[in-house]
N, C-alpha and C positions, 0 to 999 in steps of 0.2 A: 505494499499501497505506499509506503515512503516509497520505495526507488518509484512507485508510477506517480504520485505529487511533485516529484521533482524534474524529469520529466516533464511532463507538462509544463513546472514554471519555466524550465531549457525554453523550449515551447514556446510561449508565451514570453520571456524574454527577445527573442527572438525575431518574432514578431513582430511585438514591439518596437524592437529596432529597427526594422526594414518600413515597417510603415511613421516614424520619423521623418529618416533620410533620404528615402527611396525614390522621391521626388528629385530633389538635388545630384543624383546621382543617373537619375536619365534625361536629365538637363546639361549634368555639363559635359555625359553623352553625345547628346543630340548638336551640345555647340562643337563638341569638337568631333564631329563626322561631319558637320557642315563646310569647315574650319579646312578638315588635310580636305578634302574631293574640292575644294573650288581656292577660296584667297581669303585672309583677314577681311578685306570688305565685303563678301558676304554675310557679314554679320552686322550689326545697327554699332550704335556706342554703345548704348546699356547692356549689348549685349557681351561684347569683349570686354566692357569694366567688369563685369560680373564671371567672367573667365579664372580671376587668379580666386575670386574668393568661391566660386563651386571643387574648386582645387588643393584649397583649404581643407574644405568642408570633407570635403571624400579621402587626405590625408587622413583627417581625425576620422573617422568610418573605419577607416580599416586598421589607426592605432587602439583604436576597440574594438573593433573584429578580434583582430591578435590579442590583445590581451583576456577578453574574455574566456575563447576559444572556442567561438561561435562556428556555422556549419563551412565545413572547408569549401567548398564550391564559392560563395558567399564570398570568399577569404582568395577566390586565386583574381573573381573577376574583379573585387576592390584593385589588386597588384595591376593589375592591366591597366583599368581606367587608371587608375594616376598615377603609372609608367608613360601610358599616351601622354595625360597631361603635365608630365614633367619634361617630356619633348618638346611634345609645341614651343610653352611656355620659357620653357630654357636652354632647350637646345641651338645648335648652328644651323640655319636656314639660310644660304646662299643660291642662286639663283647662277643659271649655267654663265651670265653674260659675266657676271658680280667673279663666278670662281677663276673662271679665264682671266679676268683683268687682277688678280691676287697675282694668277701665277708669275702673269706679265712680271708686273710692277715687283713681287714682292721676293714669289721662291721660287722664282729662275736664279735672280739674279745673286738674291742671298746663298742657292746651294752651290752657284758657282764662285764665288768669295770663299763659304767655306771648305771648298777642293783649290785654293789658291796655288797650296804647296805643289800636290801634284800634280796641278793643271801646267806647271813649271817647270817641273822637272819634267813630262812629259813633252814640253817643248822643248827644252836643252837636251831631252833623247832624241829629236828629231834633228834637231842641230848635228850633233852627234853622226847621228846614223849620215844625215848629210854630207860632213867632213868625211866621212869612215867612205860612202861609195862613191864618191867627188874622187878620191886619193888610191883607191882600187883600181879606178877607170881608167886613170891617169897612168898608175906605174903599169899596167895592163889589160890592155884591151879587152881581151879575152874574160875579163869579171862581167863584161858588161852583159851577153848574155847568160850568167849564173846568177844577176840579180834582177836582167826585167825580162818578165814573160817576151813569146814572140807577140803575143795580143797586145800587148802594153807595147809594146816597141812599135807598131804599126810599119815596118819594114825601114827604120831607123836606126844604123845602128854607127859605131865609129868610121868604119868605111864613107861614109853618105856622104856627098856633097855637098859643100854650103847651097848650093839652088835648090835642094830636094831639102831642106832642114829648112831653108825659107821660105817654101814655098806650105809648107807647111804651117807655119808663123802666119803667113796674110794671104793662103787661099781662103778666104771668108763664108763659097757657097761650096766650098769643094764639097762633095757627100762623102768623102773619108774623113775631113774633119770633123764633119757633127758625127757620125757614127762613132768614133774615136773620142770625140767627149762622150759620148752614152756612157759608152767603157769605160771613160777614164770615172765620171760619175760614178755607176755605181761598184766598180770599186775603192772606191775610196768607201762608199757604202758600210763593203762588206768589211772592209778595218775601219771603220768603227764599230762596226756590231762585234764584232769577231772581239776588237779592244776590250769592251768593255762586259759579253759574254762573258770571257774568259780568265778573267779578273780574278776569281773564285782560287784559280790555283797559286793562292798563295803572291799572284801580281807577277809572275816570269812571263807567260804570254805577254802580257801587257807590255811588257817592256819591252819583248822581242818585237812587238809586232809595231811596234814605235818606231825603234828602233833600222826592223826591216824598212819599212814605208819610207823612213831618211835616207832610207840604203839607195831606195829607186829615184828617190828626188836628187840628189847629188849624183847616180850614174848620168839619168836623161842631163841634169847640165851640166857636166864635164864635155858630152859627144857636141853639143853647142859652143860650150865656153869655148875647145879648140878648133874649132871655127870663126872667133869673134861673135857670137849671135848671142852670146851668153846673157848683155842687158837685157835682149827684144825676146827671148825667151822667158826671161824673169818679168817681163809688162805682159806675154800670150800667160803665161799661168797664176801672175797678180790677181788681173777682175775678177779667180774665184777662186785661188788659191787658198786666198786668206783665210776667206773665210771659211772654206773647205778645210784648210789644214786645221785654223784653229778650232773646227768644233772636233774632228780625227785625236785633236790634246788631248779638249775635253772628255771625250768617250774615254780613251787611254785612262784618264784621271778617274774617269768615274770607274774604270776597271779597279788602280792599283788599291782606291781606296775599301775597295772590297775586300779584296786580296790582303794587304796589311791591317785588315781590322780581323781577318781569319787568321789570321800569324798574328799577330801582336794581340789580343782578345785586352787587356789588361784585366781590371777586377768581371768583368759581364766573362761569362760563357761565351764558346764564340758562335751557336748560335742569336743569340744576344746583339753581342759584334757586328755580325753580319747584317744582320737586319738592321742599325738603325744606322751603318752603313750606306745602307739599301735603299734609307730611304729617299738620302740625298742624293744617290750616286742617278737612281730610277729621274729625278726629276732632273740631271743632270741631260740622264740620256733625251727623255721628253724635250730638251728646248737642244737638243742637239739633231733632232728630227725640223727642226725648227730651221738654223741656221744650213740645213744640207736641203731644203730643198729650195730657201736662198740664192744655195750656191749655185744649182742648178737651173736656177735663173739665168743668172750669170753668166753660167755655164752653155748655155743653151742660145743666148740669145743676144750678150755687149760680147762676148768673148768672141764669136760668129761674124759681125758686122764692123766692128771695131775696129778699128787696121793702126790708130795714129799710139805709140809706143808711150806719147804720154798722158793718153786720156786713157789706159789702160793703166801704169801707172797709177793715175791719179783717184780712178774706181775701186782701184785697189786696196788702196793706202786709205780713199778713204772708208771702206764698207771696217779694213783694222781698227782707226780713231772708235767710229762707231760702236764696233763691241767695246773696244777695254773700254769708252769712257757707260756705254750698256753697262757691265758689267765690273767697275769699276771706281765708277766716278759717281753712279748718278743716286746713289745711296749716301753720300756724304752731302749734294749737292741739297736733294731731298729732306737730311736731318736739319744742314743748315735752317733752308726753311721755315723752319716751329719756332 
């Protein structure tokens, strides 16, 4: 008899609890459903003001339900309702336009600044590789075939005449030139992806890929410089090269960051260190894609139609200055304006 009376009391308490507060729960749920499907403007001013009040009421109900061990289904319902309310009221809600703006204004430049050691190490490795490639081909022209793949050489070699080499640089409408430009863009894109993706192996493959890419650049430059066409080749390459080579350096830097984080995780586990490095590296690699697209446009249009060396160098130098200012100076200007 006592047990039955206790059960009836619990049921009566639960019914009373629901009766007193269920209207607020349903009202809160209905407002959340409307605002989630549409937008805040779907609610009136009074309804918007009531949202935080109904949220606090739901939290209070959940607290009471947990403390008095009421129906488990009711507790689960209130938990889900409060969670929805929390994410709407306090969660970050950004539009696609805002996210894209944040990426270009904050996330991408910040990631490159974070990688500054690796980026300039990668640039240094490219220079070292270029010097090595130039010296090897200058000392023995057989090194050229060992460094440059036939598909990349496009028939050019140390025995090519100055006229043949010059024709490549200034044959704006030539079908071969367009095909070679497309191949070179594809090659550099592959180098960027590999330099990043293989970085997990303690950064060793990334270092080797960057060095090899520099060797190829130096080897090609040597055969032109030997025919007194080094200045002309520099202009031909600079239109897209300053952007493309910088993108490759950043990709290599991203791979190095992941590899060195795995090799030297510090107080973190290797997985945690790799995950933290991966967030910065992935942001940088999204930006590398953007840079390669810019380089592709410059390579496919500008380099094929502009034949003035001065204009070529001006475009290449201007693009390099633009990237350096964007990555390293923009933050100082923006903070100085605050």
